[in-house]
BALOBA-1460 file (C-alpha; in Angstrom, 3 decimals):
// residues 402
<rec num="1" residu="x" x="-21.079" y="16.559" z="14.163"/>
<rec num="2" residu="x" x="-22.272" y="16.281" z="10.555"/>
<rec num="3" residu="x" x="-18.861" y="16.962" z="9.030"/>
<rec num="4" residu="x" x="-18.568" y="14.292" z="6.298"/>
<rec num="5" residu="x" x="-14.848" y="14.513" z="5.550"/>
<rec num="6" residu="x" x="-12.514" y="11.817" z="6.835"/>
<rec num="7" residu="x" x="-8.740" y="12.362" z="6.746"/>
<rec num="8" residu="x" x="-7.066" y="9.220" z="8.053"/>
<rec num="9" residu="x" x="-4.573" y="6.514" z="7.182"/>
<rec num="10" residu="x" x="-6.423" y="4.059" z="4.954"/>
<rec num="11" residu="x" x="-9.794" y="5.446" z="6.031"/>
<rec num="12" residu="x" x="-12.349" y="5.387" z="3.241"/>
<rec num="13" residu="x" x="-13.597" y="8.855" z="2.329"/>
<rec num="14" residu="x" x="-17.356" y="9.397" z="2.017"/>
<rec num="15" residu="x" x="-16.972" y="9.672" z="-1.754"/>
<rec num="16" residu="x" x="-14.353" y="7.461" z="-3.435"/>
<rec num="17" residu="x" x="-13.926" y="9.770" z="-6.402"/>
<rec num="18" residu="x" x="-11.760" y="9.242" z="-9.455"/>
<rec num="19" residu="x" x="-11.180" y="5.497" z="-9.011"/>
<rec num="20" residu="x" x="-13.962" y="4.046" z="-11.164"/>
<rec num="21" residu="x" x="-11.535" y="2.861" z="-13.834"/>
<rec num="22" residu="x" x="-9.447" y="0.824" z="-11.382"/>
<rec num="23" residu="x" x="-12.488" y="-0.676" z="-9.648"/>
<rec num="24" residu="x" x="-14.090" y="-1.547" z="-12.969"/>
<rec num="25" residu="x" x="-10.910" y="-3.251" z="-14.178"/>
<rec num="26" residu="x" x="-10.754" y="-5.298" z="-10.982"/>
<rec num="27" residu="x" x="-14.370" y="-6.424" z="-11.406"/>
<rec num="28" residu="x" x="-13.369" y="-7.760" z="-14.822"/>
<rec num="29" residu="x" x="-10.410" y="-9.605" z="-13.261"/>
<rec num="30" residu="x" x="-12.703" y="-11.266" z="-10.705"/>
<rec num="31" residu="x" x="-15.198" y="-12.321" z="-13.349"/>
<rec num="32" residu="x" x="-12.579" y="-13.660" z="-15.751"/>
<rec num="33" residu="x" x="-10.738" y="-15.612" z="-13.061"/>
<rec num="34" residu="x" x="-14.023" y="-17.075" z="-11.790"/>
<rec num="35" residu="x" x="-14.694" y="-18.320" z="-15.332"/>
<rec num="36" residu="x" x="-11.259" y="-19.927" z="-15.589"/>
<rec num="37" residu="x" x="-9.951" y="-17.300" z="-18.005"/>
<rec num="38" residu="x" x="-6.309" y="-16.201" z="-17.771"/>
<rec num="39" residu="x" x="-5.750" y="-12.909" z="-15.989"/>
<rec num="40" residu="x" x="-2.843" y="-11.183" z="-14.293"/>
<rec num="41" residu="x" x="-2.641" y="-10.224" z="-10.644"/>
<rec num="42" residu="x" x="-2.695" y="-6.523" z="-9.854"/>
<rec num="43" residu="x" x="-0.220" y="-4.063" z="-8.328"/>
<rec num="44" residu="x" x="-1.144" y="-0.501" z="-7.286"/>
<rec num="45" residu="x" x="1.683" y="2.017" z="-6.943"/>
<rec num="46" residu="x" x="1.856" y="5.639" z="-5.885"/>
<rec num="47" residu="x" x="3.026" y="8.166" z="-3.333"/>
<rec num="48" residu="x" x="1.722" y="8.192" z="0.213"/>
<rec num="49" residu="x" x="-1.604" y="9.963" z="0.604"/>
<rec num="50" residu="x" x="-3.013" y="9.119" z="-2.844"/>
<rec num="51" residu="x" x="-5.422" y="6.492" z="-1.486"/>
<rec num="52" residu="x" x="-3.737" y="3.185" z="-2.337"/>
<rec num="53" residu="x" x="-4.861" y="1.500" z="0.892"/>
<rec num="54" residu="x" x="-8.386" y="2.839" z="0.485"/>
<rec num="55" residu="x" x="-8.515" y="1.441" z="-3.046"/>
<rec num="56" residu="x" x="-7.037" y="-1.865" z="-1.877"/>
<rec num="57" residu="x" x="-9.815" y="-2.153" z="0.723"/>
<rec num="58" residu="x" x="-12.468" y="-1.243" z="-1.848"/>
<rec num="59" residu="x" x="-11.203" y="-4.007" z="-4.120"/>
<rec num="60" residu="x" x="-11.312" y="-6.460" z="-1.249"/>
<rec num="61" residu="x" x="-14.930" y="-5.466" z="-0.606"/>
<rec num="62" residu="x" x="-15.691" y="-6.132" z="-4.270"/>
<rec num="63" residu="x" x="-14.239" y="-9.641" z="-3.927"/>
<rec num="64" residu="x" x="-16.226" y="-10.272" z="-0.735"/>
<rec num="65" residu="x" x="-19.445" y="-9.253" z="-2.506"/>
<rec num="66" residu="x" x="-18.720" y="-11.981" z="-5.049"/>
<rec num="67" residu="x" x="-18.286" y="-14.431" z="-2.160"/>
<rec num="68" residu="x" x="-14.578" y="-14.900" z="-2.767"/>
<rec num="69" residu="x" x="-12.304" y="-15.818" z="0.089"/>
<rec num="70" residu="x" x="-10.126" y="-12.830" z="0.960"/>
<rec num="71" residu="x" x="-7.313" y="-11.979" z="3.334"/>
<rec num="72" residu="x" x="-5.167" y="-8.912" z="3.824"/>
<rec num="73" residu="x" x="-1.758" y="-8.236" z="5.333"/>
<rec num="74" residu="x" x="0.633" y="-5.324" z="5.663"/>
<rec num="75" residu="x" x="4.236" y="-6.179" z="4.883"/>
<rec num="76" residu="x" x="6.931" y="-4.984" z="7.260"/>
<rec num="77" residu="x" x="10.689" y="-4.718" z="6.758"/>
<rec num="78" residu="x" x="12.707" y="-7.601" z="8.182"/>
<rec num="79" residu="x" x="9.592" y="-9.702" z="8.829"/>
<rec num="80" residu="x" x="9.171" y="-13.113" z="7.235"/>
<rec num="81" residu="x" x="6.127" y="-13.474" z="5.005"/>
<rec num="82" residu="x" x="5.094" y="-16.886" z="6.362"/>
<rec num="83" residu="x" x="3.071" y="-15.978" z="9.424"/>
<rec num="84" residu="x" x="1.216" y="-12.862" z="8.234"/>
<rec num="85" residu="x" x="0.430" y="-14.540" z="4.917"/>
<rec num="86" residu="x" x="-0.772" y="-17.677" z="6.725"/>
<rec num="87" residu="x" x="-3.073" y="-15.564" z="8.901"/>
<rec num="88" residu="x" x="-4.498" y="-13.786" z="5.836"/>
<rec num="89" residu="x" x="-5.059" y="-17.053" z="3.972"/>
<rec num="90" residu="x" x="-6.636" y="-18.646" z="7.056"/>
<rec num="91" residu="x" x="-9.305" y="-15.947" z="6.968"/>
<rec num="92" residu="x" x="-9.713" y="-16.414" z="3.215"/>
<rec num="93" residu="x" x="-10.426" y="-20.139" z="3.602"/>
<rec num="94" residu="x" x="-12.976" y="-19.425" z="6.319"/>
<rec num="95" residu="x" x="-14.731" y="-16.880" z="4.085"/>
<rec num="96" residu="x" x="-14.789" y="-19.288" z="1.161"/>
<rec num="97" residu="x" x="-17.290" y="-21.613" z="2.899"/>
<rec num="98" residu="x" x="-16.113" y="-24.775" z="1.143"/>
<rec num="99" residu="x" x="-16.888" y="-28.362" z="2.191"/>
<rec num="100" residu="x" x="-15.618" y="-29.207" z="5.671"/>
<rec num="101" residu="x" x="-13.387" y="-32.061" z="4.551"/>
<rec num="102" residu="x" x="-11.789" y="-29.850" z="1.888"/>
<rec num="103" residu="x" x="-11.364" y="-26.982" z="4.329"/>
<rec num="104" residu="x" x="-9.816" y="-29.242" z="6.981"/>
<rec num="105" residu="x" x="-7.230" y="-30.580" z="4.531"/>
<rec num="106" residu="x" x="-6.166" y="-27.203" z="3.160"/>
<rec num="107" residu="x" x="-6.114" y="-25.701" z="6.659"/>
<rec num="108" residu="x" x="-3.846" y="-28.548" z="7.726"/>
<rec num="109" residu="x" x="-1.488" y="-27.682" z="4.873"/>
<rec num="110" residu="x" x="-1.714" y="-24.019" z="5.833"/>
<rec num="111" residu="x" x="-0.828" y="-24.903" z="9.439"/>
<rec num="112" residu="x" x="2.227" y="-26.845" z="8.284"/>
<rec num="113" residu="x" x="3.273" y="-23.866" z="6.160"/>
<rec num="114" residu="x" x="2.779" y="-21.379" z="8.994"/>
<rec num="115" residu="x" x="4.699" y="-23.346" z="11.623"/>
<rec num="116" residu="x" x="7.693" y="-24.192" z="9.453"/>
<rec num="117" residu="x" x="10.700" y="-22.053" z="10.370"/>
<rec num="118" residu="x" x="12.472" y="-21.159" z="7.125"/>
<rec num="119" residu="x" x="15.647" y="-20.222" z="9.007"/>
<rec num="120" residu="x" x="15.790" y="-16.635" z="7.739"/>
<rec num="121" residu="x" x="14.416" y="-14.857" z="10.804"/>
<rec num="122" residu="x" x="17.815" y="-14.888" z="12.459"/>
<rec num="123" residu="x" x="18.891" y="-16.598" z="15.660"/>
<rec num="124" residu="x" x="18.829" y="-14.945" z="19.059"/>
<rec num="125" residu="x" x="19.600" y="-18.031" z="21.093"/>
<rec num="126" residu="x" x="17.578" y="-20.778" z="22.671"/>
<rec num="127" residu="x" x="14.981" y="-18.482" z="24.242"/>
<rec num="128" residu="x" x="13.944" y="-17.069" z="20.839"/>
<rec num="129" residu="x" x="13.748" y="-20.587" z="19.424"/>
<rec num="130" residu="x" x="11.482" y="-21.677" z="22.281"/>
<rec num="131" residu="x" x="9.215" y="-18.689" z="21.619"/>
<rec num="132" residu="x" x="8.903" y="-19.755" z="17.990"/>
<rec num="133" residu="x" x="8.133" y="-23.305" z="19.045"/>
<rec num="134" residu="x" x="5.314" y="-22.142" z="21.317"/>
<rec num="135" residu="x" x="3.699" y="-19.993" z="18.625"/>
<rec num="136" residu="x" x="0.468" y="-21.431" z="17.196"/>
<rec num="137" residu="x" x="-1.387" y="-20.138" z="14.134"/>
<rec num="138" residu="x" x="-4.854" y="-20.649" z="15.655"/>
<rec num="139" residu="x" x="-5.872" y="-23.339" z="13.147"/>
<rec num="140" residu="x" x="-7.847" y="-26.062" z="14.951"/>
<rec num="141" residu="x" x="-7.009" y="-28.977" z="12.679"/>
<rec num="142" residu="x" x="-3.969" y="-31.290" z="12.609"/>
<rec num="143" residu="x" x="-1.129" y="-30.183" z="10.372"/>
<rec num="144" residu="x" x="-0.541" y="-32.118" z="7.147"/>
<rec num="145" residu="x" x="3.109" y="-33.270" z="7.130"/>
<rec num="146" residu="x" x="5.026" y="-33.347" z="3.883"/>
<rec num="147" residu="x" x="3.091" y="-30.549" z="2.224"/>
<rec num="148" residu="x" x="4.235" y="-26.891" z="2.138"/>
<rec num="149" residu="x" x="6.667" y="-27.543" z="5.003"/>
<rec num="150" residu="x" x="10.034" y="-28.061" z="3.321"/>
<rec num="151" residu="x" x="11.487" y="-24.842" z="4.701"/>
<rec num="152" residu="x" x="12.116" y="-23.487" z="1.200"/>
<rec num="153" residu="x" x="9.627" y="-20.621" z="0.987"/>
<rec num="154" residu="x" x="9.344" y="-20.828" z="-2.799"/>
<rec num="155" residu="x" x="8.556" y="-24.560" z="-2.867"/>
<rec num="156" residu="x" x="6.204" y="-24.275" z="0.091"/>
<rec num="157" residu="x" x="4.295" y="-21.315" z="-1.294"/>
<rec num="158" residu="x" x="3.741" y="-23.000" z="-4.658"/>
<rec num="159" residu="x" x="2.357" y="-26.108" z="-2.930"/>
<rec num="160" residu="x" x="0.163" y="-24.073" z="-0.569"/>
<rec num="161" residu="x" x="-1.341" y="-21.821" z="-3.224"/>
<rec num="162" residu="x" x="-1.931" y="-24.781" z="-5.526"/>
<rec num="163" residu="x" x="-3.983" y="-26.500" z="-2.814"/>
<rec num="164" residu="x" x="-5.842" y="-23.305" z="-1.965"/>
<rec num="165" residu="x" x="-6.579" y="-22.587" z="-5.609"/>
<rec num="166" residu="x" x="-7.894" y="-26.108" z="-6.100"/>
<rec num="167" residu="x" x="-10.346" y="-25.777" z="-3.206"/>
<rec num="168" residu="x" x="-11.478" y="-22.374" z="-4.478"/>
<rec num="169" residu="x" x="-12.035" y="-23.776" z="-7.987"/>
<rec num="170" residu="x" x="-14.294" y="-26.476" z="-6.543"/>
<rec num="171" residu="x" x="-16.539" y="-23.775" z="-5.064"/>
<rec num="172" residu="x" x="-16.810" y="-21.903" z="-8.357"/>
<rec num="173" residu="x" x="-15.300" y="-18.804" z="-6.791"/>
<rec num="174" residu="x" x="-11.734" y="-17.765" z="-5.924"/>
<rec num="175" residu="x" x="-9.262" y="-16.513" z="-3.344"/>
<rec num="176" residu="x" x="-7.649" y="-13.070" z="-3.340"/>
<rec num="177" residu="x" x="-4.890" y="-11.936" z="-0.993"/>
<rec num="178" residu="x" x="-4.312" y="-8.198" z="-0.572"/>
<rec num="179" residu="x" x="-0.821" y="-7.006" z="0.417"/>
<rec num="180" residu="x" x="-0.233" y="-3.433" z="1.538"/>
<rec num="181" residu="x" x="3.267" y="-1.888" z="1.677"/>
<rec num="182" residu="x" x="4.358" y="-4.629" z="-0.699"/>
<rec num="183" residu="x" x="7.751" y="-3.007" z="-1.314"/>
<rec num="184" residu="x" x="8.728" y="-4.016" z="2.239"/>
<rec num="185" residu="x" x="8.587" y="-7.770" z="1.567"/>
<rec num="186" residu="x" x="12.080" y="-9.271" z="1.823"/>
<rec num="187" residu="x" x="13.925" y="-10.315" z="-1.364"/>
<rec num="188" residu="x" x="13.558" y="-14.084" z="-0.832"/>
<rec num="189" residu="x" x="9.877" y="-13.793" z="0.038"/>
<rec num="190" residu="x" x="9.004" y="-11.525" z="-2.865"/>
<rec num="191" residu="x" x="10.814" y="-13.896" z="-5.222"/>
<rec num="192" residu="x" x="8.818" y="-16.815" z="-3.804"/>
<rec num="193" residu="x" x="5.549" y="-14.914" z="-4.089"/>
<rec num="194" residu="x" x="6.220" y="-14.077" z="-7.744"/>
<rec num="195" residu="x" x="7.153" y="-17.693" z="-8.504"/>
<rec num="196" residu="x" x="4.016" y="-19.022" z="-6.814"/>
<rec num="197" residu="x" x="1.758" y="-16.503" z="-8.570"/>
<rec num="198" residu="x" x="3.418" y="-17.434" z="-11.866"/>
<rec num="199" residu="x" x="2.789" y="-21.133" z="-11.275"/>
<rec num="200" residu="x" x="-0.841" y="-20.523" z="-10.311"/>
<rec num="201" residu="x" x="-1.463" y="-18.356" z="-13.375"/>
<rec num="202" residu="x" x="-0.205" y="-21.162" z="-15.618"/>
<rec num="203" residu="x" x="-2.568" y="-23.694" z="-14.054"/>
<rec num="204" residu="x" x="-5.569" y="-21.385" z="-14.332"/>
<rec num="205" residu="x" x="-6.524" y="-21.753" z="-10.671"/>
<rec num="206" residu="x" x="-8.651" y="-18.902" z="-9.237"/>
<rec num="207" residu="x" x="-6.092" y="-17.180" z="-7.037"/>
<rec num="208" residu="x" x="-5.232" y="-13.487" z="-7.297"/>
<rec num="209" residu="x" x="-2.638" y="-11.309" z="-5.573"/>
<rec num="210" residu="x" x="-3.406" y="-7.594" z="-5.247"/>
<rec num="211" residu="x" x="-0.482" y="-5.556" z="-3.966"/>
<rec num="212" residu="x" x="-0.050" y="-1.885" z="-3.141"/>
<rec num="213" residu="x" x="3.181" y="0.001" z="-2.579"/>
<rec num="214" residu="x" x="5.417" y="2.932" z="-3.330"/>
<rec num="215" residu="x" x="6.366" y="3.936" z="-6.893"/>
<rec num="216" residu="x" x="9.522" y="1.799" z="-6.933"/>
<rec num="217" residu="x" x="7.568" y="-1.435" z="-6.264"/>
<rec num="218" residu="x" x="7.708" y="-2.537" z="-9.938"/>
<rec num="219" residu="x" x="11.516" y="-2.318" z="-9.777"/>
<rec num="220" residu="x" x="11.517" y="-4.417" z="-6.586"/>
<rec num="221" residu="x" x="9.421" y="-7.105" z="-8.274"/>
<rec num="222" residu="x" x="11.446" y="-7.017" z="-11.480"/>
<rec num="223" residu="x" x="14.688" y="-7.459" z="-9.533"/>
<rec num="224" residu="x" x="13.310" y="-10.650" z="-7.970"/>
<rec num="225" residu="x" x="11.886" y="-12.273" z="-11.101"/>
<rec num="226" residu="x" x="12.373" y="-10.925" z="-14.614"/>
<rec num="227" residu="x" x="8.948" y="-12.189" z="-15.679"/>
<rec num="228" residu="x" x="7.170" y="-10.110" z="-13.014"/>
<rec num="229" residu="x" x="6.680" y="-7.390" z="-15.636"/>
<rec num="230" residu="x" x="4.303" y="-9.794" z="-17.400"/>
<rec num="231" residu="x" x="2.947" y="-11.393" z="-14.240"/>
<rec num="232" residu="x" x="1.249" y="-8.283" z="-12.825"/>
<rec num="233" residu="x" x="-0.950" y="-5.567" z="-14.221"/>
<rec num="234" residu="x" x="0.521" y="-2.312" z="-12.872"/>
<rec num="235" residu="x" x="-1.751" y="0.619" z="-12.081"/>
<rec num="236" residu="x" x="-0.259" y="3.978" z="-11.081"/>
<rec num="237" residu="x" x="-2.514" y="5.689" z="-8.532"/>
<rec num="238" residu="x" x="-2.035" y="9.424" z="-8.771"/>
<rec num="239" residu="x" x="-3.650" y="12.589" z="-7.469"/>
<rec num="240" residu="x" x="-7.208" y="13.393" z="-8.543"/>
<rec num="241" residu="x" x="-7.897" y="15.597" z="-11.521"/>
<rec num="242" residu="x" x="-10.027" y="18.703" z="-10.990"/>
<rec num="243" residu="x" x="-13.302" y="16.906" z="-11.681"/>
<rec num="244" residu="x" x="-12.446" y="14.095" z="-9.257"/>
<rec num="245" residu="x" x="-11.393" y="16.501" z="-6.504"/>
<rec num="246" residu="x" x="-14.590" y="18.524" z="-6.936"/>
<rec num="247" residu="x" x="-16.652" y="15.341" z="-6.741"/>
<rec num="248" residu="x" x="-14.844" y="14.226" z="-3.565"/>
<rec num="249" residu="x" x="-15.806" y="17.534" z="-1.948"/>
<rec num="250" residu="x" x="-19.268" y="18.215" z="-3.334"/>
<rec num="251" residu="x" x="-20.928" y="14.781" z="-3.145"/>
<rec num="252" residu="x" x="-20.576" y="14.411" z="0.662"/>
<rec num="253" residu="x" x="-21.612" y="18.042" z="1.182"/>
<rec num="254" residu="x" x="-24.746" y="17.679" z="-0.953"/>
<rec num="255" residu="x" x="-25.700" y="14.580" z="1.035"/>
<rec num="256" residu="x" x="-25.687" y="16.822" z="4.125"/>
<rec num="257" residu="x" x="-27.704" y="19.580" z="2.435"/>
<rec num="258" residu="x" x="-24.713" y="21.848" z="1.777"/>
<rec num="259" residu="x" x="-22.419" y="22.749" z="-1.123"/>
<rec num="260" residu="x" x="-19.230" y="24.514" z="-2.191"/>
<rec num="261" residu="x" x="-19.016" y="27.666" z="-4.300"/>
<rec num="262" residu="x" x="-17.062" y="27.512" z="-7.576"/>
<rec num="263" residu="x" x="-14.422" y="29.829" z="-6.116"/>
<rec num="264" residu="x" x="-14.021" y="27.597" z="-3.068"/>
<rec num="265" residu="x" x="-13.492" y="24.532" z="-5.241"/>
<rec num="266" residu="x" x="-10.826" y="26.371" z="-7.244"/>
<rec num="267" residu="x" x="-9.080" y="27.442" z="-4.031"/>
<rec num="268" residu="x" x="-9.232" y="23.901" z="-2.648"/>
<rec num="269" residu="x" x="-7.623" y="22.406" z="-5.750"/>
<rec num="270" residu="x" x="-4.872" y="25.020" z="-5.632"/>
<rec num="271" residu="x" x="-4.192" y="24.164" z="-1.966"/>
<rec num="272" residu="x" x="-4.409" y="20.364" z="-2.216"/>
<rec num="273" residu="x" x="-3.175" y="19.730" z="-5.796"/>
<rec num="274" residu="x" x="-5.787" y="16.959" z="-5.884"/>
<rec num="275" residu="x" x="-4.036" y="14.650" z="-3.417"/>
<rec num="276" residu="x" x="-6.886" y="12.698" z="-1.762"/>
<rec num="277" residu="x" x="-5.546" y="12.897" z="1.789"/>
<rec num="278" residu="x" x="-5.105" y="16.658" z="1.510"/>
<rec num="279" residu="x" x="-8.589" y="17.036" z="0.009"/>
<rec num="280" residu="x" x="-10.075" y="15.355" z="3.077"/>
<rec num="281" residu="x" x="-7.858" y="17.265" z="5.533"/>
<rec num="282" residu="x" x="-8.620" y="20.703" z="4.080"/>
<rec num="283" residu="x" x="-12.274" y="19.791" z="3.505"/>
<rec num="284" residu="x" x="-12.772" y="18.839" z="7.134"/>
<rec num="285" residu="x" x="-11.415" y="22.142" z="8.466"/>
<rec num="286" residu="x" x="-13.197" y="24.265" z="5.846"/>
<rec num="287" residu="x" x="-16.521" y="22.654" z="6.793"/>
<rec num="288" residu="x" x="-15.946" y="23.420" z="10.468"/>
<rec num="289" residu="x" x="-15.039" y="27.091" z="9.979"/>
<rec num="290" residu="x" x="-17.719" y="27.897" z="7.373"/>
<rec num="291" residu="x" x="-20.677" y="29.742" z="8.943"/>
<rec num="292" residu="x" x="-23.080" y="28.396" z="6.343"/>
<rec num="293" residu="x" x="-23.615" y="26.969" z="2.862"/>
<rec num="294" residu="x" x="-22.183" y="27.272" z="0.336"/>
<rec num="295" residu="x" x="-18.624" y="27.051" z="1.619"/>
<rec num="296" residu="x" x="-16.797" y="30.000" z="0.067"/>
<rec num="297" residu="x" x="-13.317" y="30.898" z="-1.066"/>
<rec num="298" residu="x" x="-12.947" y="33.045" z="2.067"/>
<rec num="299" residu="x" x="-13.799" y="30.001" z="4.215"/>
<rec num="300" residu="x" x="-11.030" y="28.044" z="2.516"/>
<rec num="301" residu="x" x="-8.602" y="30.904" z="3.110"/>
<rec num="302" residu="x" x="-9.481" y="30.961" z="6.817"/>
<rec num="303" residu="x" x="-9.240" y="27.153" z="7.069"/>
<rec num="304" residu="x" x="-5.884" y="26.821" z="5.310"/>
<rec num="305" residu="x" x="-3.573" y="27.691" z="8.241"/>
<rec num="306" residu="x" x="-5.309" y="25.231" z="10.583"/>
<rec num="307" residu="x" x="-5.300" y="22.468" z="7.950"/>
<rec num="308" residu="x" x="-1.636" y="23.086" z="7.197"/>
<rec num="309" residu="x" x="-0.838" y="23.039" z="10.905"/>
<rec num="310" residu="x" x="-2.521" y="19.672" z="11.362"/>
<rec num="311" residu="x" x="-0.705" y="18.257" z="8.340"/>
<rec num="312" residu="x" x="2.595" y="19.634" z="9.626"/>
<rec num="313" residu="x" x="2.196" y="17.661" z="12.836"/>
<rec num="314" residu="x" x="0.410" y="14.485" z="11.801"/>
<rec num="315" residu="x" x="1.358" y="13.927" z="8.166"/>
<rec num="316" residu="x" x="4.754" y="15.555" z="7.686"/>
<rec num="317" residu="x" x="6.170" y="16.101" z="11.163"/>
<rec num="318" residu="x" x="5.673" y="12.556" z="12.387"/>
<rec num="319" residu="x" x="7.717" y="11.285" z="9.449"/>
<rec num="320" residu="x" x="10.434" y="13.911" z="9.800"/>
<rec num="321" residu="x" x="10.867" y="13.092" z="13.492"/>
<rec num="322" residu="x" x="11.873" y="9.543" z="12.573"/>
<rec num="323" residu="x" x="14.962" y="10.794" z="10.734"/>
<rec num="324" residu="x" x="18.387" y="11.191" z="12.359"/>
<rec num="325" residu="x" x="20.289" y="14.490" z="12.041"/>
<rec num="326" residu="x" x="22.306" y="13.125" z="9.111"/>
<rec num="327" residu="x" x="19.139" y="11.919" z="7.408"/>
<rec num="328" residu="x" x="17.443" y="15.283" z="7.968"/>
<rec num="329" residu="x" x="20.378" y="17.001" z="6.304"/>
<rec num="330" residu="x" x="19.876" y="14.734" z="3.299"/>
<rec num="331" residu="x" x="16.120" y="15.460" z="3.223"/>
<rec num="332" residu="x" x="16.690" y="19.200" z="3.344"/>
<rec num="333" residu="x" x="19.145" y="19.022" z="0.471"/>
<rec num="334" residu="x" x="16.496" y="17.183" z="-1.536"/>
<rec num="335" residu="x" x="13.977" y="19.899" z="-0.653"/>
<rec num="336" residu="x" x="16.339" y="22.684" z="-1.746"/>
<rec num="337" residu="x" x="16.999" y="20.989" z="-5.067"/>
<rec num="338" residu="x" x="13.267" y="20.357" z="-5.533"/>
<rec num="339" residu="x" x="12.602" y="24.071" z="-5.122"/>
<rec num="340" residu="x" x="15.063" y="24.818" z="-7.910"/>
<rec num="341" residu="x" x="13.272" y="22.324" z="-10.147"/>
<rec num="342" residu="x" x="9.926" y="23.868" z="-9.062"/>
<rec num="343" residu="x" x="8.474" y="20.407" z="-8.537"/>
<rec num="344" residu="x" x="8.983" y="18.360" z="-5.376"/>
<rec num="345" residu="x" x="7.512" y="15.295" z="-7.090"/>
<rec num="346" residu="x" x="10.484" y="15.033" z="-9.458"/>
<rec num="347" residu="x" x="13.387" y="12.796" z="-8.532"/>
<rec num="348" residu="x" x="16.683" y="14.596" z="-8.000"/>
<rec num="349" residu="x" x="20.134" y="13.223" z="-8.858"/>
<rec num="350" residu="x" x="22.010" y="11.812" z="-5.881"/>
<rec num="351" residu="x" x="25.169" y="13.376" z="-7.288"/>
<rec num="352" residu="x" x="23.491" y="16.803" z="-7.125"/>
<rec num="353" residu="x" x="22.666" y="16.212" z="-3.441"/>
<rec num="354" residu="x" x="26.335" y="15.438" z="-2.750"/>
<rec num="355" residu="x" x="27.402" y="18.608" z="-4.586"/>
<rec num="356" residu="x" x="24.835" y="20.664" z="-2.677"/>
<rec num="357" residu="x" x="26.170" y="19.399" z="0.660"/>
<rec num="358" residu="x" x="29.818" y="19.515" z="-0.390"/>
<rec num="359" residu="x" x="30.241" y="15.820" z="0.341"/>
<rec num="360" residu="x" x="31.365" y="12.730" z="-1.512"/>
<rec num="361" residu="x" x="28.435" y="10.617" z="-2.761"/>
<rec num="362" residu="x" x="29.745" y="7.513" z="-0.971"/>
<rec num="363" residu="x" x="29.629" y="9.279" z="2.406"/>
<rec num="364" residu="x" x="25.892" y="9.943" z="1.967"/>
<rec num="365" residu="x" x="24.958" y="6.364" z="1.105"/>
<rec num="366" residu="x" x="24.172" y="5.333" z="4.723"/>
<rec num="367" residu="x" x="21.730" y="8.236" z="5.171"/>
<rec num="368" residu="x" x="20.076" y="7.571" z="1.817"/>
<rec num="369" residu="x" x="19.724" y="3.834" z="2.464"/>
<rec num="370" residu="x" x="18.276" y="4.457" z="5.934"/>
<rec num="371" residu="x" x="15.714" y="6.903" z="4.525"/>
<rec num="372" residu="x" x="14.677" y="4.335" z="1.924"/>
<rec num="373" residu="x" x="14.196" y="1.704" z="4.638"/>
<rec num="374" residu="x" x="12.108" y="4.161" z="6.671"/>
<rec num="375" residu="x" x="9.898" y="4.782" z="3.642"/>
<rec num="376" residu="x" x="10.654" y="8.514" z="3.442"/>
<rec num="377" residu="x" x="12.323" y="8.436" z="0.017"/>
<rec num="378" residu="x" x="12.500" y="6.002" z="-2.867"/>
<rec num="379" residu="x" x="14.744" y="5.391" z="-5.831"/>
<rec num="380" residu="x" x="12.788" y="4.674" z="-8.996"/>
<rec num="381" residu="x" x="15.907" y="4.679" z="-11.162"/>
<rec num="382" residu="x" x="19.610" y="4.417" z="-10.558"/>
<rec num="383" residu="x" x="21.230" y="7.623" z="-9.378"/>
<rec num="384" residu="x" x="17.998" y="9.483" z="-8.577"/>
<rec num="385" residu="x" x="15.938" y="9.865" z="-5.405"/>
<rec num="386" residu="x" x="12.481" y="11.295" z="-4.604"/>
<rec num="387" residu="x" x="10.174" y="11.861" z="-1.641"/>
<rec num="388" residu="x" x="7.491" y="9.244" z="-0.974"/>
<rec num="389" residu="x" x="5.229" y="11.963" z="0.498"/>
<rec num="390" residu="x" x="3.744" y="14.693" z="-1.714"/>
<rec num="391" residu="x" x="4.615" y="18.289" z="-0.750"/>
<rec num="392" residu="x" x="7.251" y="17.071" z="1.716"/>
<rec num="393" residu="x" x="9.852" y="19.375" z="0.194"/>
<rec num="394" residu="x" x="7.510" y="22.342" z="0.587"/>
<rec num="395" residu="x" x="7.003" y="21.419" z="4.252"/>
<rec num="396" residu="x" x="10.761" y="21.219" z="4.887"/>
<rec num="397" residu="x" x="11.432" y="24.575" z="3.248"/>
<rec num="398" residu="x" x="8.657" y="26.288" z="5.209"/>
<rec num="399" residu="x" x="9.865" y="24.951" z="8.562"/>
<rec num="400" residu="x" x="13.461" y="26.145" z="8.339"/>
<rec num="401" residu="x" x="15.891" y="24.072" z="10.385"/>
<rec num="402" residu="x" x="13.414" y="22.910" z="13.070"/>
């Protein structure tokens, strides 16, 4: 009942270790923007399981403590940005606590933005159109016609964020929108978001975008707008070093009147490689099996099979099950080549995968593209591919052809 460890998707661990630098940098961004100083928006990148969502939520909490208006959304493939972004910004305006007349006007603009169909969601006939017409954003003020409702997402987003930034400036605070899985925003929407953020940064209005996504997110942004490399401050979120991993384990244990032996900490780092999700998963099982304090190296050895079994089902297996037979063949080829390189984190050449399978590279393109869309692999550079999940290659090799 007192087990302090918390493996979960986006669930904050009891000790957010090793992220002080990123949180401190974001505090500076908030303070500078509040003072009208120029500052770039922020993008967090990294593999799955390194704690990007946890850090994104911690940054949002920091903005809330400064009484900023905040909203958060999770991007999804093939979903327009309008409605989820409108919902996030609606919450941000409510949190901002500005004057009622100012809030009513900007909410009216936001309602116009949300209800405008930009024509890119596809057409499934009259019934789908009627469903869109019935949808309401839950904003109880009249819409403001002629503002942020042109149907061109880039024009509309610039107008909307300009109005929002102006209201925030009047309060002496700001607005921050937090976007998880940012790599899944469609090309037109990501281009519009970059253009709007660029326009806002030039005017000095207090509006910040904080995005989180897979390692190829900078390439996605750069492909949409060449100036995105200067528009965002990129922060690579990686596994914890030894000191950070030890802190993530020891601090919660000490709070519960327990501790870890030095040998146990060494064994835990060898098993988890410092990946935050794995640290929590192994830590939870080791706590449960340990008969007393301190938790020992033997306790970690006993806990390892159970922790690995849970990861095989919930972390690795659930992702593998989403792949088709052709996609699984591609994944296994990647795993085999990763074993030869002795590092699953390294990208492997797509040409080497084709050679390994005895196939032409063009014939494997559909499987590769589908795996990218499912978020199982990513391409950080042309002609190379890598897993989005740490230790995924090790999992595939250990589970044969299941």
